[in-house]
C-alpha positions, 0 to 999 in steps of 0.5 A, a space after each residue: 499500499 502507497 499512502 501520501 501525506 495529506 495537505 489541507 491546502 490542497 483541498 481548499 479550492 473555493 472561498 466557501 472551502 477556506 471559510 469553513 476551514 478557518 470557522 473549524 479551525 477557530 472552533 477547534 482551537 479553543 485557547 490555542 492561537 498557534 492552531 489558528 496561525 497554522 490554519 491561516 498558514 494552510 489558507 495562505 499556501 493554498 492562495 499562492 504564498 509569492 503572490 500573498 508575499 508581494 500583496 502584504 510586502 513580507 517575505 515569503 520566508 517570513 510568512 511561512 515562519 509567522 503562520 507556522 504553529 511555532 510563529 508568533 506574528 504581530 497582529 499587523 502581520 495577521 491583519 495584512 495577511 488576512 486582508 490580502 487573502 480577501 478576509 476581514 477579522 471580526 468580533 461576535 459575541 460568544 
């Protein structure tokens, strides 16, 4: 039996896919912001990291590092990334 590694980025083809993935990630994350950042990184990879780098003014390497499970990006970086992805952050009542 031959297997391949699962990469969620390969399956995020539409805006609806991306929104559902991010909503599920936020729900699953609980109090773990690194989980959410990693999910945002998956969405970024699914959307052409090179273009995202140009749109945000952040190097590709910087984006990969910031949006990894070990990353610690500033809020400004997260805001730039979400805007460049055509998304916006929102606060709703729990």
